[in-house]
C-alpha positions as CSV (number, residue, x, y, z in Angstrom):
1,M,142.8,84.4,62.9
2,I,141.0,81.0,62.8
3,A,141.8,78.8,59.9
4,N,138.4,77.7,58.4
5,S,139.6,76.5,55.0
6,A,142.7,75.2,53.3
7,A,143.1,78.6,51.6
8,A,143.6,80.4,54.9
9,P,147.2,81.2,55.5
10,A,148.8,79.4,58.5
11,N,150.4,81.4,61.2
12,E,151.1,81.1,64.9
13,Y,147.5,82.0,65.7
14,S,145.8,79.6,63.3
15,L,143.8,76.7,64.8
16,P,143.1,73.4,63.0
17,A,139.9,73.6,61.0
18,T,138.7,70.4,62.7
19,L,138.3,72.2,66.0
20,T,134.7,72.8,66.9
21,K,133.3,76.2,68.2
22,V,133.0,74.6,71.6
23,S,136.6,73.5,71.8
24,I,137.8,76.9,70.5
25,I,135.8,78.7,73.2
26,G,137.1,76.2,75.8
27,T,140.6,76.9,74.7
28,I,140.1,80.7,74.9
29,V,138.5,80.4,78.4
30,A,141.3,78.1,79.5
31,R,144.0,80.4,78.3
32,N,142.3,83.4,79.9
33,T,141.9,81.6,83.2
34,I,145.6,80.6,83.2
35,N,146.6,84.2,82.3
36,F,144.4,85.7,84.9
37,A,145.7,83.3,87.6
38,A,149.3,84.3,86.7
39,Y,148.4,88.0,86.6
40,M,146.9,87.9,90.0
41,G,150.1,86.2,91.4
42,L,148.4,82.9,91.8
43,I,151.4,81.1,90.3
44,G,150.5,77.7,91.9
45,T,147.0,77.9,90.4
46,A,148.4,78.9,87.0
47,T,150.9,76.0,87.2
48,A,148.2,73.5,88.2
49,L,146.0,74.7,85.3
50,L,148.8,74.4,82.8
51,M,149.8,70.9,84.0
52,D,146.5,69.1,84.0
53,W,143.8,71.7,84.5
54,S,143.4,70.7,88.1
55,P,145.3,68.4,90.4
56,S,141.9,67.2,91.8
57,I,140.1,66.1,88.6
58,S,138.3,63.0,89.6
59,E,137.8,59.7,87.8
60,N,134.1,60.5,87.9
61,D,134.8,63.8,86.1
62,V,136.8,61.9,83.4
63,A,134.0,59.3,83.0
64,Y,131.4,62.1,82.7
65,N,133.5,63.8,80.0
66,K,133.7,60.5,78.0
67,L,130.0,60.1,78.3
68,T,129.4,63.6,77.1
69,D,131.7,62.9,74.1
70,V,129.5,59.9,73.3
71,A,126.3,62.0,73.6
72,N,127.9,64.4,71.0
73,G,128.6,61.5,68.6
74,N,132.3,60.8,69.3
75,V,132.3,57.0,69.6
76,P,135.3,55.2,71.0
77,P,137.0,52.8,68.6
78,N,136.0,49.6,70.4
79,W,132.3,50.6,70.0
80,K,132.5,50.6,66.2
81,C,130.9,48.1,63.9
82,D,132.2,44.5,63.8
83,P,130.1,43.0,61.0
84,E,130.8,39.4,61.8
85,K,130.0,39.7,65.5
86,Y,127.0,41.9,64.7
87,C,125.4,39.5,62.2
88,E,125.7,36.6,64.7
89,L,124.0,38.7,67.5
90,L,121.4,40.1,65.0
91,K,120.2,36.5,64.2
92,K,119.9,35.8,68.0
93,A,118.0,39.0,68.5
94,H,115.6,38.2,65.7
95,Q,114.9,34.8,67.4
96,K,114.4,36.3,70.9
97,Y,112.8,39.8,70.3
98,K,109.9,41.2,68.3
99,G,110.3,43.9,65.7
100,A,112.9,42.4,63.3
101,G,113.4,44.6,60.3
102,S,111.9,47.7,62.0
103,I,114.1,50.6,62.9
104,E,114.6,52.4,66.2
105,N,117.0,55.1,67.2
106,H,119.4,54.1,70.0
107,H,120.9,56.6,72.4
108,E,124.5,55.5,72.8
109,W,124.5,57.1,76.2
110,S,121.1,55.9,77.3
111,I,118.6,58.4,78.7
112,Y,117.9,55.6,81.2
113,S,121.3,56.0,82.7
114,G,121.4,59.8,82.6
115,G,122.2,60.7,79.0
116,P,120.5,63.7,77.4
117,E,117.4,63.1,75.3
118,S,119.0,65.2,72.6
119,G,122.1,63.0,72.6
120,Y,123.6,61.2,69.6
121,T,121.6,58.2,68.3
122,I,122.2,55.5,65.9
123,P,119.4,53.7,63.9
124,L,119.3,50.0,64.8
125,D,117.2,47.0,64.0
126,K,114.4,47.0,66.6
127,A,115.1,43.5,67.8
128,Y,118.9,44.2,68.1
129,H,118.0,47.5,69.9
130,A,115.9,45.5,72.4
131,M,118.8,43.1,73.0
132,I,121.3,45.9,73.7
133,T,118.8,47.8,75.9
134,Q,118.1,44.7,77.9
135,E,121.9,44.1,78.4
136,I,122.3,47.7,79.7
137,R,119.4,47.3,82.1
138,N,120.9,44.0,83.3
139,R,124.1,45.8,84.2
140,L,122.4,49.0,85.4
141,P,119.3,47.7,87.1
142,Y,116.0,49.6,87.2
143,P,115.5,52.3,88.0
144,G,118.5,53.7,86.1
145,S,118.3,56.9,88.1
146,L,119.9,55.0,91.0
147,H,123.2,55.1,88.9
148,R,123.0,58.7,87.8
149,G,126.0,60.6,89.2
150,D,128.1,57.4,89.3
151,W,129.6,58.2,85.9
152,V,132.5,55.8,86.4
153,K,130.1,52.8,86.8
154,I,127.9,53.9,83.9
155,W,131.0,54.5,81.6
156,R,132.4,51.1,82.5
157,E,129.2,49.2,81.9
158,L,128.4,50.9,78.6
159,D,132.0,50.4,77.4
160,E,131.6,46.7,78.2
161,V,128.2,46.4,76.6
162,Y,129.3,48.1,73.4
163,G,132.5,46.0,73.3
164,E,130.2,42.9,73.3
165,F,127.4,44.3,71.1
166,P,128.8,46.2,68.1
167,L,127.0,49.3,67.0
168,C,126.4,48.6,63.3
169,P,124.0,50.8,61.3
170,I,121.0,49.5,59.4
171,G,122.1,48.0,56.1
172,T,125.3,46.3,57.4
173,P,125.5,43.3,55.1
174,C,125.1,39.9,56.8
175,N,125.6,36.5,55.0
């Protein structure tokens, strides 16, 4: 039984209501894979799956999974809005770039660097969006396709950019 509401009784088979369908399916597949490996006598494989899914998971795979989380709207804490820093950068963006006051949607994992077109976006001031986009292109020079597949580099660069340029939504108050 899957717990979908507070009224559902908790038991050893209940899963937290916060789990998404994707993570539930992933959990079921993972359990069945481990059980199958154990059943077939592949104890080493079952043990490796239980310990860390795979002893050979690469740093590139980890970075890709982080980017995928971002594309699904799961933003790391250091990418969150810092209003003071944002307001200072917004003023600079309005001086340097056109479109102040207009709104554009920004892909947090940019399409330019391999992110999906259907990925999560945040509405930003057009000038501020131009400033962030330029910084990403400075760090991941054109064409962005040169970097696709090097998920570690893309993750590190985006993590640094969003650490320096807070992602604050339209309407964030500035003094």
